[in-house]
C-alpha positions in Angstrom: 0.3 0.2 0.1 2.4 2.4 1.1 4.6 1.6 -2.2 1.3 2.2 -4.8 0.2 -1.2 -5.1 -3.2 -1.6 -6.1 -3.4 -5.6 -6.5 -2.0 -8.8 -5.0 -3.1 -12.2 -7.4 -2.2 -15.0 -4.8 -0.6 -17.8 -6.9 -1.6 -21.6 -5.6 -2.7 -24.8 -6.6 -5.3 -25.7 -3.8 -7.2 -27.9 -6.2 -4.7 -30.8 -5.8 -3.1 -29.7 -2.6 -6.0 -29.3 -0.8 -4.4 -28.7 3.3 -1.4 -27.1 2.5 -2.8 -24.3 -0.2 -6.3 -24.0 1.5 -4.7 -23.0 4.5 -2.6 -20.4 2.7 -5.8 -19.0 0.6 -7.2 -18.7 3.8 -4.4 -16.5 5.7 -4.0 -14.5 2.2 -8.3 -13.8 2.4 -7.6 -12.9 6.1 -5.0 -10.4 5.6 -6.9 -8.9 2.9 -9.5 -8.2 4.6 -7.7 -6.1 6.4 -6.8 -3.9 3.1 -10.0 -3.4 1.3 -8.4 -0.7 -1.0 -5.8 -3.3 -2.9 -7.8 -5.7 -5.0 -6.8 -9.5 -4.2 -7.5 -12.0 -6.4 -6.3 -15.7 -6.8 -5.4 -17.8 -9.7 -4.1 -21.3 -10.0 -0.5 -21.5 -10.6 -0.4 -23.3 -13.9 -3.0 -20.7 -15.5 -0.4 -17.8 -14.4 2.3 -19.2 -15.5 0.6 -19.7 -19.4 -1.0 -16.2 -19.1 2.5 -14.6 -17.9 4.2 -15.5 -21.0 1.0 -13.8 -23.3 0.7 -11.2 -20.7 3.6 -10.5 -18.7 2.4 -6.6 -17.4 -1.0 -7.9 -16.2 0.1 -8.3 -12.3 0.9 -5.9 -10.0 2.4 -8.2 -7.0 2.2 -12.2 -7.3 2.3 -13.9 -4.1 2.5 -17.5 -3.7 4.2 -20.2 -1.7 8.1 -20.7 -1.9 7.7 -23.6 -5.2 5.1 -21.8 -7.0 8.0 -18.6 -5.9 10.7 -20.3 -7.6 8.8 -21.3 -10.7 7.4 -17.6 -11.0 10.6 -16.0 -10.9 12.6 -18.7 -13.3 9.7 -17.7 -16.1 9.9 -14.1 -15.6 13.9 -14.4 -15.9 13.4 -15.9 -19.1 11.0 -13.0 -20.5 13.7 -10.9 -19.6 16.6 -12.4 -20.6 18.4 -14.0 -17.7 18.4 -13.4 -14.0 
């Protein structure tokens, strides 16, 4: 918020990892409720990665667990030519 961010997208795989990712989503939803001025969205990580290739500027902040964060950062690095 103090850095001018307007939207947070949470990347998850709760359809497969029902316990861990559902817990993660519930925590994210709880925190997002304290910041109603910031748009909160959720997206499956596989569709997020596919969409990043097609429209890389669509996201403001992507929040994810370590494994998905590693995949997102590797893809983003590939889109810009390296780390």
